KESE-858107 format. One record per residue (C-alpha): residue number from 0; residue in three letters; x, y, z. Coordinates in nm, 3 decimals, padded with zeros to 5 digits. Layout:
BEGIN
+-----+---------+---------+---------+---------+
: num : residuo :       x :       y :       z :
+-----+---------+---------+---------+---------+
: NUM :     Ala :       X :       Y :       Z :
...
+-----+---------+---------+---------+---------+
! end
This chain:
BEGIN
+-----+---------+---------+---------+---------+
: num : residuo :       x :       y :       z :
+-----+---------+---------+---------+---------+
:   0 :     Met : -00.002 :  00.001 : -00.001 :
:   1 :     Asp :  00.138 :  00.343 : -00.098 :
:   2 :     Lys :  00.199 :  00.578 :  00.188 :
:   3 :     Leu :  00.281 :  00.946 :  00.237 :
:   4 :     Gln :  00.651 :  00.986 :  00.299 :
:   5 :     Val :  00.758 :  01.200 :  00.593 :
:   6 :     Ile :  01.002 :  01.458 :  00.470 :
:   7 :     Asn :  01.271 :  01.552 :  00.719 :
:   8 :     Leu :  01.395 :  01.884 :  00.588 :
:   9 :     Ser :  01.714 :  01.872 :  00.789 :
:  10 :     Asn :  01.827 :  01.571 :  00.582 :
:  11 :     Tyr :  01.857 :  01.786 :  00.267 :
:  12 :     Ile :  02.194 :  01.942 :  00.336 :
:  13 :     Arg :  02.508 :  02.014 :  00.139 :
:  14 :     Pro :  02.715 :  01.693 :  00.129 :
:  15 :     Glu :  03.068 :  01.695 :  00.263 :
:  16 :     Ile :  03.334 :  01.769 :  00.001 :
:  17 :     Lys :  03.658 :  01.604 :  00.086 :
:  18 :     Glu :  03.975 :  01.469 : -00.068 :
:  19 :     Val :  03.988 :  01.092 : -00.089 :
:  20 :     Ser :  04.318 :  00.910 : -00.052 :
:  21 :     Gly :  04.424 :  00.753 : -00.381 :
:  22 :     Lys :  04.201 :  00.977 : -00.592 :
:  23 :     Lys :  04.346 :  01.261 : -00.796 :
:  24 :     Trp :  04.012 :  01.442 : -00.817 :
:  25 :     Val :  03.757 :  01.572 : -00.569 :
:  26 :     Leu :  03.387 :  01.494 : -00.622 :
:  27 :     Asn :  03.083 :  01.698 : -00.535 :
:  28 :     Gly :  02.950 :  01.463 : -00.266 :
:  29 :     Glu :  02.971 :  01.087 : -00.266 :
:  30 :     Arg :  03.001 :  00.962 : -00.626 :
:  31 :     Asn :  02.932 :  01.322 : -00.738 :
:  32 :     Ser :  02.577 :  01.286 : -00.602 :
:  33 :     Phe :  02.506 :  01.652 : -00.526 :
:  34 :     Tyr :  02.476 :  01.733 : -00.894 :
:  35 :     Gln :  02.203 :  01.469 : -00.924 :
:  36 :     Thr :  02.029 :  01.622 : -00.623 :
:  37 :     Ile :  02.021 :  01.955 : -00.805 :
:  38 :     Ile :  01.903 :  01.795 : -01.128 :
:  39 :     Asp :  01.626 :  01.608 : -00.948 :
:  40 :     Ala :  01.520 :  01.934 : -00.779 :
:  41 :     Tyr :  01.493 :  02.089 : -01.124 :
:  42 :     Asn :  01.304 :  01.795 : -01.286 :
:  43 :     Gly :  01.070 :  01.735 : -00.998 :
:  44 :     Ser :  00.971 :  02.087 : -00.886 :
:  45 :     Pro :  00.761 :  02.297 : -01.127 :
:  46 :     Thr :  00.838 :  02.618 : -00.936 :
:  47 :     Asn :  01.213 :  02.552 : -00.926 :
:  48 :     Ser :  01.233 :  02.464 : -01.294 :
:  49 :     Ala :  01.026 :  02.767 : -01.397 :
:  50 :     Val :  01.254 :  03.005 : -01.205 :
:  51 :     Ile :  01.578 :  02.845 : -01.333 :
:  52 :     Asp :  01.459 :  02.846 : -01.695 :
:  53 :     Ser :  01.347 :  03.212 : -01.669 :
:  54 :     Tyr :  01.659 :  03.329 : -01.487 :
:  55 :     Ser :  01.895 :  03.164 : -01.736 :
:  56 :     Gln :  01.703 :  03.335 : -02.016 :
:  57 :     Phe :  01.715 :  03.673 : -01.833 :
:  58 :     Ile :  02.090 :  03.631 : -01.789 :
:  59 :     Tyr :  02.149 :  03.557 : -02.156 :
:  60 :     Gly :  01.896 :  03.813 : -02.271 :
:  61 :     Lys :  01.955 :  03.866 : -02.641 :
:  62 :     Gly :  02.317 :  03.759 : -02.624 :
:  63 :     Leu :  02.649 :  03.940 : -02.596 :
:  64 :     Thr :  02.690 :  04.303 : -02.697 :
:  65 :     Ser :  02.948 :  04.577 : -02.649 :
:  66 :     Lys :  02.948 :  04.953 : -02.667 :
:  67 :     Asp :  03.281 :  04.926 : -02.852 :
:  68 :     Lys :  03.181 :  04.679 : -03.123 :
:  69 :     Ala :  03.152 :  04.960 : -03.385 :
:  70 :     Lys :  03.494 :  05.098 : -03.292 :
:  71 :     Lys :  03.661 :  04.751 : -03.278 :
:  72 :     Pro :  03.488 :  04.544 : -03.545 :
:  73 :     Ser :  03.777 :  04.300 : -03.583 :
:  74 :     Glu :  03.780 :  04.219 : -03.211 :
:  75 :     Trp :  03.401 :  04.185 : -03.206 :
:  76 :     Ala :  03.415 :  03.943 : -03.503 :
:  77 :     Ala :  03.684 :  03.744 : -03.316 :
:  78 :     Ile :  03.458 :  03.710 : -03.012 :
:  79 :     Met :  03.172 :  03.590 : -03.226 :
:  80 :     Ser :  03.394 :  03.324 : -03.379 :
:  81 :     Leu :  03.534 :  03.207 : -03.045 :
:  82 :     Leu :  03.204 :  03.143 : -02.859 :
:  83 :     Ser :  02.880 :  03.042 : -03.021 :
:  84 :     Lys :  02.539 :  03.159 : -02.901 :
:  85 :     Lys :  02.441 :  02.799 : -02.832 :
:  86 :     Asp :  02.737 :  02.742 : -02.604 :
:  87 :     Leu :  02.679 :  03.072 : -02.426 :
:  88 :     Arg :  02.316 :  02.979 : -02.354 :
:  89 :     Lys :  02.429 :  02.653 : -02.201 :
:  90 :     Ile :  02.689 :  02.834 : -01.991 :
:  91 :     Cys :  02.421 :  03.072 : -01.859 :
:  92 :     Lys :  02.192 :  02.771 : -01.783 :
:  93 :     Asp :  02.460 :  02.577 : -01.593 :
:  94 :     Phe :  02.569 :  02.888 : -01.399 :
:  95 :     Glu :  02.211 :  02.951 : -01.280 :
:  96 :     Met :  02.141 :  02.587 : -01.209 :
:  97 :     Phe :  02.468 :  02.475 : -01.041 :
:  98 :     Gly :  02.626 :  02.804 : -00.941 :
:  99 :     Glu :  02.911 :  02.715 : -01.174 :
: 100 :     Ala :  02.982 :  02.661 : -01.544 :
: 101 :     Ser :  03.273 :  02.499 : -01.720 :
: 102 :     Ile :  03.431 :  02.588 : -02.054 :
: 103 :     Glu :  03.685 :  02.395 : -02.263 :
: 104 :     Leu :  03.935 :  02.629 : -02.430 :
: 105 :     Lys :  04.096 :  02.491 : -02.749 :
: 106 :     Tyr :  04.443 :  02.638 : -02.810 :
: 107 :     Val :  04.665 :  02.645 : -03.121 :
: 108 :     Asn :  05.003 :  02.815 : -03.091 :
: 109 :     Asn :  04.907 :  02.964 : -02.752 :
: 110 :     Lys :  04.601 :  03.135 : -02.899 :
: 111 :     Ile :  04.246 :  03.032 : -02.818 :
: 112 :     Gln :  04.069 :  02.905 : -03.127 :
: 113 :     Arg :  03.731 :  02.803 : -02.981 :
: 114 :     Cys :  03.542 :  02.794 : -02.652 :
: 115 :     Phe :  03.305 :  02.505 : -02.582 :
: 116 :     His :  03.057 :  02.448 : -02.303 :
: 117 :     Ile :  03.104 :  02.131 : -02.098 :
: 118 :     Ala :  02.832 :  02.005 : -01.867 :
: 119 :     Lys :  02.947 :  02.097 : -01.515 :
: 120 :     Gln :  02.853 :  01.760 : -01.359 :
: 121 :     Arg :  03.119 :  01.599 : -01.584 :
: 122 :     Ile :  03.406 :  01.814 : -01.459 :
: 123 :     Ala :  03.583 :  01.756 : -01.127 :
: 124 :     Pro :  03.873 :  01.962 : -00.987 :
: 125 :     Glu :  04.212 :  01.808 : -00.928 :
: 126 :     Val :  04.333 :  01.788 : -00.571 :
: 127 :     Ala :  04.496 :  02.124 : -00.494 :
: 128 :     Asn :  04.877 :  02.145 : -00.498 :
: 129 :     Glu :  05.091 :  02.248 : -00.204 :
: 130 :     Glu :  05.036 :  02.617 : -00.280 :
: 131 :     Gly :  04.658 :  02.564 : -00.258 :
: 132 :     Asp :  04.599 :  02.607 : -00.632 :
: 133 :     Ile :  04.379 :  02.392 : -00.858 :
: 134 :     Val :  04.604 :  02.339 : -01.160 :
: 135 :     Gly :  04.395 :  02.077 : -01.338 :
: 136 :     Tyr :  04.047 :  01.932 : -01.392 :
: 137 :     Tyr :  03.922 :  01.584 : -01.480 :
: 138 :     Tyr :  03.647 :  01.503 : -01.729 :
: 139 :     Ser :  03.429 :  01.194 : -01.707 :
: 140 :     Tyr :  03.094 :  01.131 : -01.866 :
: 141 :     Asp :  02.982 :  00.977 : -01.534 :
: 142 :     Phe :  03.188 :  01.011 : -01.219 :
: 143 :     Ser :  02.966 :  00.753 : -01.045 :
: 144 :     Asn :  03.113 :  00.491 : -01.275 :
: 145 :     Val :  03.478 :  00.581 : -01.333 :
: 146 :     Asn :  03.566 :  00.221 : -01.423 :
: 147 :     Lys :  03.352 :  00.253 : -01.735 :
: 148 :     Tyr :  03.409 :  00.622 : -01.797 :
: 149 :     Lys :  03.776 :  00.677 : -01.714 :
: 150 :     Pro :  03.846 :  01.039 : -01.617 :
: 151 :     Glu :  04.073 :  01.240 : -01.847 :
: 152 :     Arg :  04.293 :  01.519 : -01.715 :
: 153 :     Phe :  04.305 :  01.873 : -01.854 :
: 154 :     Asp :  04.514 :  02.169 : -01.743 :
: 155 :     Ala :  04.330 :  02.447 : -01.560 :
: 156 :     Phe :  04.315 :  02.787 : -01.727 :
: 157 :     Gly :  04.656 :  02.953 : -01.724 :
: 158 :     Tyr :  04.848 :  02.636 : -01.629 :
: 159 :     Gly :  04.880 :  02.476 : -01.974 :
: 160 :     Glu :  05.202 :  02.471 : -02.168 :
: 161 :     Gly :  05.304 :  02.394 : -02.523 :
: 162 :     Ser :  05.271 :  02.566 : -02.861 :
: 163 :     Gly :  05.075 :  02.295 : -03.033 :
: 164 :     Glu :  04.708 :  02.196 : -03.002 :
: 165 :     Arg :  04.595 :  02.163 : -02.643 :
: 166 :     Ser :  04.297 :  02.225 : -02.415 :
: 167 :     Glu :  04.238 :  02.399 : -02.085 :
: 168 :     Ile :  03.935 :  02.408 : -01.858 :
: 169 :     Tyr :  03.794 :  02.733 : -01.722 :
: 170 :     Val :  03.534 :  02.712 : -01.444 :
: 171 :     Ile :  03.309 :  03.014 : -01.391 :
: 172 :     His :  03.205 :  03.060 : -01.031 :
: 173 :     Asp :  03.156 :  03.335 : -00.780 :
: 174 :     Tyr :  03.333 :  03.359 : -00.443 :
: 175 :     Gln :  03.145 :  03.190 : -00.163 :
: 176 :     Val :  03.252 :  03.181 :  00.200 :
: 177 :     Gly :  03.362 :  02.835 :  00.311 :
: 178 :     Gln :  03.362 :  02.687 : -00.042 :
: 179 :     Phe :  03.678 :  02.592 : -00.228 :
: 180 :     Tyr :  03.646 :  02.305 : -00.473 :
: 181 :     Tyr :  03.278 :  02.368 : -00.558 :
: 182 :     Ser :  03.026 :  02.651 : -00.536 :
: 183 :     Asn :  02.668 :  02.620 : -00.428 :
: 184 :     Pro :  02.376 :  02.727 : -00.647 :
: 185 :     Ser :  02.240 :  03.060 : -00.524 :
: 186 :     Tyr :  01.911 :  02.895 : -00.422 :
: 187 :     Val :  02.074 :  02.607 : -00.225 :
: 188 :     Ser :  01.855 :  02.681 :  00.077 :
: 189 :     Gly :  01.545 :  02.603 : -00.138 :
: 190 :     Leu :  01.650 :  02.253 : -00.242 :
: 191 :     Ser :  01.452 :  02.092 :  00.044 :
: 192 :     Trp :  01.138 :  02.278 : -00.069 :
: 193 :     Ala :  01.193 :  02.164 : -00.426 :
: 194 :     Ala :  01.207 :  01.808 : -00.295 :
: 195 :     Met :  00.886 :  01.871 : -00.107 :
: 196 :     Glu :  00.710 :  01.985 : -00.423 :
: 197 :     Asn :  00.828 :  01.670 : -00.595 :
: 198 :     Glu :  00.704 :  01.450 : -00.310 :
: 199 :     Ile :  00.363 :  01.621 : -00.303 :
: 200 :     Ser :  00.314 :  01.578 : -00.675 :
: 201 :     Asn :  00.418 :  01.210 : -00.659 :
: 202 :     Tyr :  00.186 :  01.145 : -00.369 :
: 203 :     Ser : -00.102 :  01.322 : -00.541 :
: 204 :     Val : -00.063 :  01.098 : -00.845 :
: 205 :     Asn : -00.051 :  00.790 : -00.627 :
: 206 :     His : -00.359 :  00.911 : -00.446 :
: 207 :     Ile : -00.551 :  00.936 : -00.774 :
: 208 :     Gln : -00.425 :  00.597 : -00.892 :
: 209 :     Asn : -00.554 :  00.449 : -00.567 :
: 210 :     Gly : -00.906 :  00.569 : -00.634 :
: 211 :     Leu : -00.868 :  00.893 : -00.435 :
: 212 :     Ser : -00.835 :  00.688 : -00.117 :
: 213 :     Phe : -00.566 :  00.679 :  00.145 :
: 214 :     Gly : -00.619 :  00.303 :  00.163 :
: 215 :     His : -00.849 :  00.042 :  00.307 :
: 216 :     Ile : -00.841 : -00.224 :  00.574 :
: 217 :     Ile : -01.011 : -00.532 :  00.430 :
: 218 :     Asn : -01.118 : -00.786 :  00.688 :
: 219 :     Met : -01.167 : -01.141 :  00.554 :
: 220 :     Asn : -01.406 : -01.299 :  00.808 :
: 221 :     Ala : -01.410 : -01.646 :  00.656 :
: 222 :     Gly : -01.127 : -01.762 :  00.874 :
: 223 :     Val : -00.759 : -01.817 :  00.805 :
: 224 :     Gln : -00.696 : -01.919 :  00.442 :
: 225 :     Pro : -00.578 : -02.276 :  00.386 :
: 226 :     Ser : -00.255 : -02.179 :  00.204 :
: 227 :     Glu : -00.023 : -01.894 :  00.116 :
: 228 :     Glu : -00.111 : -01.945 : -00.248 :
: 229 :     Thr : -00.483 : -01.885 : -00.175 :
: 230 :     Ile : -00.400 : -01.570 :  00.018 :
: 231 :     Met : -00.197 : -01.434 : -00.274 :
: 232 :     Leu : -00.471 : -01.510 : -00.530 :
: 233 :     Asn : -00.735 : -01.336 : -00.321 :
: 234 :     Thr : -00.510 : -01.037 : -00.259 :
: 235 :     Gln : -00.437 : -01.004 : -00.631 :
: 236 :     Ala : -00.809 : -01.024 : -00.722 :
: 237 :     Ile : -00.901 : -00.751 : -00.475 :
: 238 :     Arg : -00.615 : -00.527 : -00.587 :
: 239 :     Gln : -00.720 : -00.561 : -00.952 :
: 240 :     His : -01.081 : -00.473 : -00.877 :
: 241 :     Leu : -01.044 : -00.196 : -00.623 :
: 242 :     Thr : -00.731 :  00.007 : -00.708 :
: 243 :     Gly : -00.644 :  00.260 : -00.975 :
: 244 :     Ser : -00.819 :  00.572 : -01.099 :
: 245 :     Ser : -00.984 :  00.377 : -01.380 :
: 246 :     Asn : -01.145 :  00.144 : -01.123 :
: 247 :     Ala : -01.290 :  00.417 : -00.902 :
: 248 :     Gly : -01.658 :  00.345 : -00.846 :
: 249 :     Lys : -01.642 : -00.020 : -00.948 :
: 250 :     Phe : -01.753 : -00.285 : -00.704 :
: 251 :     Phe : -01.610 : -00.615 : -00.590 :
: 252 :     Leu : -01.867 : -00.900 : -00.575 :
: 253 :     Asn : -01.820 : -01.155 : -00.300 :
: 254 :     Trp : -02.040 : -01.457 : -00.223 :
: 255 :     Asn : -02.074 : -01.547 :  00.145 :
: 256 :     Asp : -02.204 : -01.853 :  00.322 :
: 257 :     Ser : -02.339 : -01.641 :  00.611 :
: 258 :     Lys : -02.349 : -01.291 :  00.758 :
: 259 :     Glu : -02.056 : -01.377 :  00.983 :
: 260 :     Ser : -01.826 : -01.461 :  00.690 :
: 261 :     Glu : -01.884 : -01.143 :  00.488 :
: 262 :     Ile : -01.596 : -00.918 :  00.386 :
: 263 :     Thr : -01.581 : -00.583 :  00.568 :
: 264 :     Ile : -01.388 : -00.284 :  00.425 :
: 265 :     Ser : -01.286 :  00.010 :  00.640 :
: 266 :     Asn : -01.163 :  00.334 :  00.474 :
: 267 :     Leu : -00.856 :  00.515 :  00.594 :
: 268 :     Glu : -00.950 :  00.879 :  00.566 :
: 269 :     Val : -00.789 :  01.215 :  00.635 :
: 270 :     Ser : -01.065 :  01.473 :  00.652 :
: 271 :     Asp : -00.849 :  01.781 :  00.587 :
: 272 :     Ala : -00.612 :  01.626 :  00.326 :
: 273 :     His : -00.692 :  01.889 :  00.065 :
: 274 :     Gln : -00.609 :  02.164 :  00.310 :
: 275 :     Gln : -00.278 :  02.003 :  00.392 :
: 276 :     Tyr : -00.194 :  01.977 :  00.022 :
: 277 :     Ala : -00.287 :  02.339 : -00.037 :
: 278 :     Tyr : -00.081 :  02.462 :  00.253 :
: 279 :     Leu :  00.227 :  02.254 :  00.175 :
: 280 :     Ser :  00.215 :  02.342 : -00.197 :
: 281 :     Ala :  00.181 :  02.715 : -00.128 :
: 282 :     Glu :  00.448 :  02.708 :  00.140 :
: 283 :     Ala :  00.695 :  02.522 : -00.082 :
: 284 :     Arg :  00.630 :  02.765 : -00.370 :
: 285 :     Gln :  00.676 :  03.067 : -00.147 :
: 286 :     Gln :  00.998 :  02.937 :  00.006 :
: 287 :     Leu :  01.139 :  02.853 : -00.336 :
: 288 :     Cys :  01.060 :  03.203 : -00.461 :
: 289 :     Thr :  01.237 :  03.343 : -00.149 :
: 290 :     Ala :  01.541 :  03.123 : -00.206 :
: 291 :     His :  01.565 :  03.246 : -00.565 :
: 292 :     Lys :  01.510 :  03.613 : -00.457 :
: 293 :     Leu :  01.218 :  03.630 : -00.700 :
: 294 :     Thr :  01.066 :  03.978 : -00.685 :
: 295 :     Ser :  00.745 :  03.889 : -00.861 :
: 296 :     Pro :  00.626 :  03.532 : -00.933 :
: 297 :     Met :  00.447 :  03.658 : -01.244 :
: 298 :     Leu :  00.790 :  03.706 : -01.410 :
: 299 :     Val :  00.823 :  03.329 : -01.433 :
: 300 :     Gly :  00.459 :  03.252 : -01.507 :
: 301 :     Ile :  00.331 :  03.209 : -01.151 :
: 302 :     Lys :  00.008 :  03.407 : -01.090 :
: 303 :     Glu : -00.047 :  03.533 : -00.739 :
: 304 :     Ala : -00.248 :  03.814 : -00.582 :
: 305 :     Ser : -00.056 :  04.136 : -00.535 :
: 306 :     Gly : -00.106 :  04.494 : -00.422 :
: 307 :     Phe : -00.052 :  04.640 : -00.769 :
: 308 :     Ser : -00.329 :  04.810 : -00.955 :
: 309 :     Ser : -00.241 :  04.624 : -01.276 :
: 310 :     Thr : -00.045 :  04.322 : -01.394 :
: 311 :     Ala :  00.170 :  04.545 : -01.616 :
: 312 :     Asp :  00.282 :  04.757 : -01.319 :
: 313 :     Glu :  00.379 :  04.449 : -01.121 :
: 314 :     Ile :  00.577 :  04.297 : -01.406 :
: 315 :     Lys :  00.757 :  04.623 : -01.484 :
: 316 :     Val :  00.861 :  04.700 : -01.130 :
: 317 :     Gly :  00.941 :  04.339 : -01.051 :
: 318 :     Phe :  01.155 :  04.296 : -01.359 :
: 319 :     Glu :  01.355 :  04.609 : -01.293 :
: 320 :     Glu :  01.428 :  04.509 : -00.933 :
: 321 :     Leu :  01.511 :  04.156 : -01.030 :
: 322 :     Met :  01.758 :  04.273 : -01.296 :
: 323 :     Ile :  01.934 :  04.506 : -01.053 :
: 324 :     Asn :  01.952 :  04.281 : -00.748 :
: 325 :     Val :  01.972 :  03.929 : -00.894 :
: 326 :     Ile :  02.038 :  03.905 : -01.266 :
: 327 :     Lys :  02.303 :  04.180 : -01.313 :
: 328 :     Pro :  02.539 :  04.042 : -01.049 :
: 329 :     Lys :  02.527 :  03.700 : -01.212 :
: 330 :     Gln :  02.585 :  03.853 : -01.555 :
: 331 :     Glu :  02.891 :  04.037 : -01.426 :
: 332 :     Val :  03.047 :  03.713 : -01.300 :
: 333 :     Ile :  03.006 :  03.550 : -01.642 :
: 334 :     Leu :  03.117 :  03.861 : -01.829 :
: 335 :     Asp :  03.430 :  03.906 : -01.615 :
: 336 :     Ser :  03.524 :  03.545 : -01.684 :
: 337 :     Leu :  03.469 :  03.579 : -02.060 :
: 338 :     Met :  03.677 :  03.896 : -02.076 :
: 339 :     Glu :  03.957 :  03.720 : -01.884 :
: 340 :     Ile :  03.943 :  03.436 : -02.140 :
: 341 :     Phe :  03.940 :  03.665 : -02.447 :
: 342 :     Ala :  04.226 :  03.872 : -02.308 :
: 343 :     Val :  04.456 :  03.576 : -02.394 :
: 344 :     Asn :  04.401 :  03.668 : -02.759 :
: 345 :     Gly :  04.459 :  04.038 : -02.692 :
: 346 :     Ile :  04.087 :  04.127 : -02.696 :
: 347 :     Thr :  04.016 :  04.413 : -02.451 :
: 348 :     Met :  03.654 :  04.498 : -02.529 :
: 349 :     Glu :  03.409 :  04.566 : -02.249 :
: 350 :     Leu :  03.127 :  04.313 : -02.282 :
: 351 :     Asp :  02.766 :  04.315 : -02.173 :
: 352 :     Phe :  02.446 :  04.119 : -02.219 :
: 353 :     Glu :  02.170 :  04.283 : -02.422 :
: 354 :     Ser :  01.858 :  04.295 : -02.212 :
: 355 :     Leu :  01.540 :  04.119 : -02.325 :
: 356 :     Arg :  01.367 :  04.458 : -02.279 :
: 357 :     Ser :  01.628 :  04.684 : -02.423 :
: 358 :     Glu :  01.390 :  04.880 : -02.645 :
: 359 :     Gln :  01.264 :  05.188 : -02.465 :
: 360 :     Gln :  00.930 :  05.310 : -02.594 :
: 361 :     Ile :  00.828 :  05.661 : -02.484 :
: 362 :     Val :  00.455 :  05.707 : -02.469 :
: 363 :     Val :  00.339 :  06.070 : -02.486 :
: 364 :     Glu :  00.042 :  06.111 : -02.257 :
: 365 :     Ala : -00.247 :  06.335 : -02.358 :
: 366 :     Pro : -00.168 :  06.614 : -02.104 :
: 367 :     Val :  00.191 :  06.629 : -02.234 :
: 368 :     Val :  00.066 :  06.657 : -02.592 :
: 369 :     Thr : -00.164 :  06.943 : -02.496 :
: 370 :     Gln :  00.118 :  07.129 : -02.324 :
: 371 :     Leu :  00.346 :  07.080 : -02.622 :
: 372 :     Ala :  00.084 :  07.216 : -02.859 :
: 373 :     Ala :  00.026 :  07.516 : -02.632 :
: 374 :     Gln :  00.398 :  07.602 : -02.653 :
: 375 :     Gly :  00.389 :  07.612 : -03.033 :
: 376 :     Phe :  00.472 :  07.253 : -03.127 :
: 377 :     Asp :  00.184 :  07.230 : -03.374 :
: 378 :     Asp :  00.343 :  06.952 : -03.581 :
: 379 :     Leu :  00.367 :  06.668 : -03.329 :
: 380 :     Gly :  00.486 :  06.437 : -03.600 :
: 381 :     Glu :  00.832 :  06.588 : -03.573 :
: 382 :     Asp :  01.086 :  06.415 : -03.350 :
: 383 :     Ile :  01.082 :  06.558 : -02.995 :
: 384 :     Asp :  01.349 :  06.484 : -02.735 :
: 385 :     Leu :  01.144 :  06.450 : -02.417 :
: 386 :     Asn :  01.458 :  06.427 : -02.211 :
: 387 :     Glu :  01.539 :  06.790 : -02.294 :
: 388 :     Trp :  01.182 :  06.920 : -02.277 :
: 389 :     Glu :  01.060 :  07.067 : -01.951 :
+-----+---------+---------+---------+---------+
! end
């Protein structure tokens, strides 16, 4: 019989990251398990996945841009050839999801020829040297099975040598107190609530499949069955007839010799189950939004009541605050890393991400039009600089 699992939130904690004797690399939890915890939180929680998808898109915006691209067209063309839009989108997604992103840098004659995204869960840092520096990284398709997928070593950025073809690994991450080998995702405190959303959805599906019942106690009053095989056959017949959403409302026919040998069925009921579901779902969603520092749930497609007079006002104000306090700092970490990489090739352009809402449309309200006309601007079809008009 399916049962509701008790979720102990204190169990969902950051695993210990430690060096293991005999291993040249350091994993993110036992068998690199913390990455799978993050991926499960993304796949199982609708709120968490909605925020991560939206944030990664907000970070990328419309792609890279620069105020100097018209002055330095050759450098701008070089940047476009070094890093594709597809790889940059993946880098933004990994950075938002894992708090880190890894890039493989392909060198020829000590110049970077291409930059490729590598899934972060497949990169593990080498054990730090005596100076406390990470000078290499290991790549494996699956670190939980290194016998099948043998790790391959690459030099860390800035530590490679040789004038021929070679590769280095650059890991984008922000400074975090107490973290060295790995960084946490910014919403790490919300992982337990993502797990709760997942458990609630799984239990709800099981509840429906069980005929919207928490279960039954079926008393067989005909005495002890003669054999284990008979018990199993009767159990299977009852399960086939009484369980599953498609069997809801059907009946199980039983023939009895007397009143005393009839089958009795007792329901296991929770009278306020729907209220518990509603509370836990709302609480998990709210805590996830808090962990992600989401200013307005409507920005990621979550409709909630607010104190704004209109939806447009809420979206506008929420988006501006989100960009300033959450998205821009993450963009700066990525941009600083990219500029450090491109500097190897002598590229010194200041980079930025073009915002999804970069177009500024000035709407001239009716009172403003009236005032302009009164001051002699009869032809309102002419271009007017409202920033200079008082």
